[in-house]
C-alpha positions as CSV (number, residue, x, y, z in Angstrom):
1,X,59.0,114.5,75.8
2,X,58.9,112.1,78.8
3,X,60.0,108.6,78.4
4,X,57.5,105.8,78.0
5,X,58.2,104.6,81.5
6,X,57.4,108.1,83.0
7,X,54.3,108.4,80.9
8,X,53.1,104.9,81.9
9,X,53.6,105.8,85.6
10,X,51.6,109.0,85.2
11,X,48.8,107.4,83.2
12,X,48.5,104.3,85.4
13,X,48.0,106.7,88.4
14,X,45.4,108.7,86.5
15,X,43.6,105.5,85.3
16,X,43.7,103.9,88.8
17,X,42.3,107.1,90.5
18,X,39.6,107.6,87.9
19,X,38.4,103.9,88.0
20,X,38.5,104.0,91.8
21,X,36.3,107.2,91.8
22,X,33.5,105.5,89.9
23,X,30.8,103.7,91.7
24,X,31.0,99.9,90.9
25,X,27.5,100.1,89.3
26,X,28.7,102.9,86.9
27,X,31.8,101.0,85.6
28,X,29.7,98.4,83.8
29,X,27.3,100.9,82.4
30,X,29.8,103.1,80.6
31,X,31.0,100.2,78.5
32,X,27.7,98.4,78.3
33,X,27.8,97.8,74.5
34,X,30.0,98.9,71.6
35,X,29.0,102.2,70.0
36,X,27.7,102.1,66.4
37,X,30.9,103.3,64.8
38,X,32.8,100.4,66.4
39,X,30.1,97.9,65.3
40,X,30.6,99.1,61.8
41,X,34.2,97.8,61.9
42,X,33.1,94.3,62.9
43,X,32.4,92.0,59.9
44,X,29.6,89.5,60.1
45,X,30.8,86.2,61.7
46,X,34.1,87.8,62.9
47,X,36.0,86.1,65.8
48,X,36.2,88.8,68.5
49,X,39.2,89.1,70.7
50,X,38.6,90.7,74.1
51,X,40.4,90.8,77.5
52,X,39.4,90.2,81.1
53,X,40.0,93.6,82.6
54,X,41.9,94.4,85.7
55,X,40.0,96.7,88.1
56,X,41.6,99.9,86.7
57,X,41.2,99.0,83.1
58,X,38.2,99.9,80.9
59,X,35.8,97.0,81.6
60,X,35.3,94.5,78.7
61,X,33.0,92.0,80.3
62,X,29.8,93.6,78.8
63,X,31.4,93.7,75.3
64,X,32.2,90.0,75.7
65,X,28.6,89.2,76.6
66,X,27.3,91.5,73.9
67,X,29.3,89.7,71.1
68,X,28.7,86.3,72.5
69,X,24.9,86.9,72.5
70,X,25.1,87.9,68.9
71,X,26.8,84.6,67.9
72,X,30.4,85.7,67.5
73,X,33.2,83.4,68.6
74,X,35.0,85.0,71.5
75,X,38.8,84.7,72.1
76,X,40.7,85.8,75.2
77,X,44.5,86.2,75.5
78,X,46.6,83.6,77.2
79,X,50.2,84.2,78.4
80,X,52.2,81.2,79.5
81,X,55.2,83.2,80.6
82,X,56.7,86.6,80.3
83,X,59.1,85.4,77.7
84,X,56.4,83.6,75.7
85,X,54.2,85.0,73.0
86,X,50.6,85.9,73.8
87,X,48.0,83.6,72.1
88,X,44.3,83.7,71.9
89,X,41.9,80.9,72.9
90,X,38.2,80.2,72.8
91,X,36.2,81.6,75.6
92,X,32.7,80.0,75.9
93,X,31.4,81.1,79.2
94,X,31.3,84.9,79.5
95,X,28.8,84.8,82.4
96,X,30.3,82.2,84.8
97,X,33.8,82.2,83.4
98,X,34.0,78.5,84.2
99,X,36.4,78.0,81.3
100,X,39.0,80.3,82.7
101,X,42.0,79.6,85.0
102,X,44.5,81.7,86.9
103,X,47.5,82.7,84.8
104,X,50.6,84.8,84.8
105,X,50.4,88.1,86.7
106,X,47.1,87.1,88.3
107,X,45.2,87.3,85.0
108,X,42.2,85.0,84.4
109,X,42.7,83.3,81.0
110,X,41.4,80.4,78.9
111,X,42.7,76.9,79.9
112,X,45.8,75.7,78.0
113,X,43.7,73.0,76.1
114,X,41.1,75.6,74.9
115,X,41.2,75.8,71.0
116,X,43.6,78.5,69.7
117,X,42.0,81.2,67.6
118,X,43.1,84.3,65.7
119,X,40.7,87.2,66.3
120,X,39.5,89.2,63.3
121,X,38.7,92.1,65.6
122,X,40.6,92.7,68.8
123,X,39.3,95.0,71.6
124,X,42.4,95.7,73.7
125,X,43.4,97.5,76.9
126,X,45.9,100.3,77.0
127,X,47.6,102.7,79.3
128,X,47.5,105.8,77.1
129,X,46.5,106.9,73.6
130,X,46.4,109.8,71.3
131,X,43.5,110.9,69.1
132,X,45.6,109.7,66.1
133,X,45.4,106.0,67.3
134,X,48.8,105.7,68.9
135,X,48.7,103.4,71.9
136,X,50.9,103.0,75.0
137,X,50.5,99.5,76.4
138,X,51.7,98.0,79.7
139,X,55.2,97.6,78.4
140,X,55.5,93.9,77.8
141,X,55.0,94.2,74.1
142,X,52.5,91.3,74.0
143,X,49.8,93.1,71.9
144,X,52.4,94.8,69.6
145,X,54.0,91.5,68.8
146,X,50.7,89.8,68.2
147,X,49.4,92.6,66.0
148,X,52.7,92.6,64.0
149,X,52.2,88.9,63.3
150,X,48.5,89.5,62.4
151,X,48.5,92.8,60.4
152,X,44.9,92.3,59.1
153,X,43.4,92.4,62.6
154,X,41.1,95.3,63.3
155,X,42.6,96.6,66.6
156,X,40.3,98.7,68.8
157,X,41.6,100.2,72.0
158,X,39.4,100.6,75.1
159,X,40.2,103.3,77.6
160,X,39.0,105.9,80.1
161,X,39.0,109.5,78.8
162,X,41.7,110.4,81.3
163,X,44.1,108.1,79.4
164,X,44.2,110.4,76.3
165,X,47.4,112.4,75.8
166,X,48.5,114.8,73.1
167,X,51.7,112.9,72.2
168,X,53.4,109.6,72.8
169,X,56.9,108.5,72.0
170,X,56.2,106.0,69.1
171,X,58.8,103.4,68.1
172,X,58.9,101.2,65.0
173,X,57.6,98.2,67.0
174,X,54.6,100.1,68.3
175,X,51.5,99.0,66.4
176,X,48.8,101.6,65.8
177,X,45.1,101.1,66.5
178,X,42.2,101.0,64.1
179,X,40.0,102.9,66.5
180,X,39.6,103.8,70.2
181,X,36.5,103.6,72.4
182,X,36.1,105.7,75.6
183,X,33.0,106.3,77.7
184,X,32.4,109.6,75.9
185,X,34.1,109.4,72.5
186,X,34.9,107.2,69.5
187,X,38.2,107.9,67.8
188,X,38.8,106.6,64.3
189,X,38.8,104.7,62.2
190,X,42.5,105.5,61.5
């Protein structure tokens, strides 16, 4: 089996090419709202963790608006340094994003003084996944460390179908997902 580094390189290329091939108007439509099986995993009143997607990642903006409109508290990740743990903070403006600032690696994130939160349900990006709920992340370990410290969190991956692989090298620190959403499938719950 290839190493994680080799797999990441191949899957990032596939993800980037797939996302680039979609018309801009199509990207938002394919992840317009969570499918019913994903919604069944979300408890009433849950704080929902999401992410602000990079251009090649599965878009999460419509999910952010969807849950915000239904009265859920929204939390986005904040990274203050590559050697610092990821934290989640209140996100109050999913339409104008006036409460976000530029952060590490060019990511938009909540301001440092935004209230800290622990999501009950976390929709998260990934580089690759298996139909068994194994996830390959970007390689920084931010989500794995966060999930290890918050084991009761319902973790749902969001991905393009081209990111699915038959096998991934799984290590002890790799945290499994509760479910995965793609434009055409729902995997889980695991």
